[in-house]
N, C-alpha and C positions, 0 to 999 in steps of 0.2 A: 760479789753481789753487784748487779747492774742497777745503778741508781743515778739520779740527777746530781751533778756536782754542786757543792756550795762551799762556803768558807769553812776550812778545817778547824779553825779555832772555835767557831760557833758550834760545830758538830761535837767536838770534844767536850765542850761545856755542857751541851744537852745530854750527852751520853753519861757524863759524870753524875747526873741526877738519877740515872737508872740504878737504884740501890739494891736490886735483887736480880740474880741471874735469870729468874723466871720471866723477867721483862725483856730479855734480849731476843729479838726475832730470829727465827731459823732461816726465814726467807722473806724478801721484800719483792713483790711483783708489781711492776708498773703496767697498767692496762687501761682499756677504754672504759673508765667509770668516773663518776663525778665526785664520789666521797671515798674516804679511807675506811677500809673494813678490816677488822681483826678476827682471825679464825684460829681456833684451837683444834687441830686435827686429832684423829684417833690415836696418834702416837704421842700426844701431849705437846706437839710443837706449835709455836706461835708463828702463824703465817700472816703477813700484811699484804693487802691488795690496795693499791692507791692509784689515783689518776696519773697519767703519763707526765704531766707537768708539775707534779708534787715534789717539793724539795725534801731532802733527807732531814733537814732541821724540823720541818713541819710534821714529818712522820714520827720522829722521836718525841716531839712535843705531845702528839696525840697519844702515843704509847704511855707517856707519863700521866696524862689525864685519866687514862683507863687502868692505872696501875692496880688498884684493889681488885677489879674484876679479873684481870689477867692472872694475877697471883693465885686467886681463889680457884679459878678454873683449871689452870695448869697443875696446881698442887693436887686437886682432886684426880685429874687424869693420871699423873705420875704415881700417886699413892695407890691407885687401883689398878696399876698396870700388871697384866699377866703376860709374861713373855711367850712368844709363839713356840710350839713344840719343835724340837730339833730331831728327835728320834735318833739320837747318836749313841744310845746305850747308857746314857747318864741316868741319874735317879729322877726320872720324870713320872708324873701322874696325870690321869685324866678323870674327869667327873662324868658319870653317866647316870642320868635320872637321880642326881643327888648323891650317888655313891662314888667314892673315890677309889680308883684302881691304879695299881702300879703298872707302868708300861714296860713290858719285857720283849725284847727282840728275839724272835725264834725262827727256826727253820721250817716255816709253814708256808703254804700258798695263799692262805687267807687269814683274816683276823679272827681270833677266838677269845672267849672269856673263860677264865679258869679261876674259880674262887675269888681271890682279891686281886687278880692280875688280868690285864688285857695283853694277850700274846699277839704281837704284830710281826709280819714277815720282814726279814732283813732287807729283801730286795723290793724297791718301790714302796717303801714303808709309808711314806706320807700319803701317796695316792691311794693305797689300799686301806689305810685307816679312814681317809675321807669317804671312800666308797662304803665302808662299813657304817660310818655315822649317818650317811645319807639314807642307806637302806633301813637302819633302825629308826630314823626320824620319820620316814614315809609310813612305816608300819604303825608306830606309836601315835603320831600326831593325827594321821587320817582317822584312826579308830577313835581316838579321844575327842576329836572335833565332832564326829558323828554322834557320840554319846552325849556330849554337852548340848549340841544343837537339839537333839531329841528331848532332852530333859527340860529345856526352856522354850521349846516349840519355835525354834529359829530356822530359817531357810538360807542355804548358801548354794552357789553353783558348783564349785569344785575346790579341791585342795591341791596346791602345788608346793613342792619342797625345793628351795633354791639355795644359792650359795652367798646370799647377801652378807656384807660386812658392815652395813650401815643401819639396818633395822631388823628387829626380831620377826615382824610380820606386817602384812598389809592387806587391805580389802579393796578389790577393784570396784569400778563403778557398777558392774553387773553382778557384784557379790561373789567374785572368785577370790578365794583366800590364798595368800602366799605366806610361807613361813621359811625361815632360814634353817638349814639342817643343824646349825649350832645350838638350837634349842634343846636338843637331846642331851646336852651337857648340863642343863639346868634341872633343879628339883621339880618333881611332878606338879607341885602347887604353883610354881612359877610358870610352867608350861600351860597349865589350866588358865592362868591369868591372861597370858598372851592370846590364847584361843578365844577366851571370853571377850577380850578387848576387840579382836577383829570381828567376831560374830556380832558384837554390839554395833559395829559400823554398818552392818546390813540394815540396821534400823536408823541409826543416826550417823550421817556422813560428816561428822565434825568432832571436835573435842569440847563441846559445850557442857554446861552443868547438867543438862538433860541426858547427855551421853554418859557422864560419869555416874549419874543416878541409876542408869540402866545397868552399868557394870556392877555397881554396889548391890543392886537387887539380886544379882547372881553370885557375887563374891563380896560379902560385906567387908572383909579384911583385905581387899585388893591392894591397899597401900603398903602392906607388908611385902607383897611380891614386887611392887614398884621399887621399894627401898632396896630389896635384894638385887634387882637388876641394875640399879644405880651404883651400888657398891661393887658389883661384879661385872660391870659392863664390858670390861676388856676381855672377858671370856669369849666374846664373839670373834676375837682375832687370834685365838690360841691355835687354830688349825683351819 
């Protein structure tokens, strides 16, 4: 770890107060910034970004000051962590539109669904499964977006399916809608919520109370979908 040197006795004393392993940073980055920032990344790791002249002692003091927040956030991330698919023939499953299927490697050229199984080619399995999910997402989400927009008389420019690992969807300034293909692994009700959320941005370009009132007018129980996404947020990193 590259860090400014200081008295080792002081550092050992500071570190001794870090009473939980969740408070130990994975990485400390010294860069051109004025304040210390704590980041919990998608893997649940604690990343510290600090000014170049910041001492190790002051960094660990700051970590201790933010202990409750760090422990809460890292615990949430680690408890909700879904490991990425390996497709190595082990007992793995995948969710499609809320239905759970067992993944079976087979001697096929493309992905197929058979009863309660998803049959995935043994060769280039990850790439072919991704292609399958993207195709399914384009078909389902494009159609569902059109249906919801027509129901509530909302206008949008286009629908694009992307490979985002940081957000479920977005709405461009000119009302182009973007969704990650990972959405196809969510239940239909949750997909509807994300579509409604982004369609609402064609009217309100913010997350104000007016925006959420608009969302609620189309989906009164939208908070149920929000809770599901929060609990299962690591599904966006499964593949």
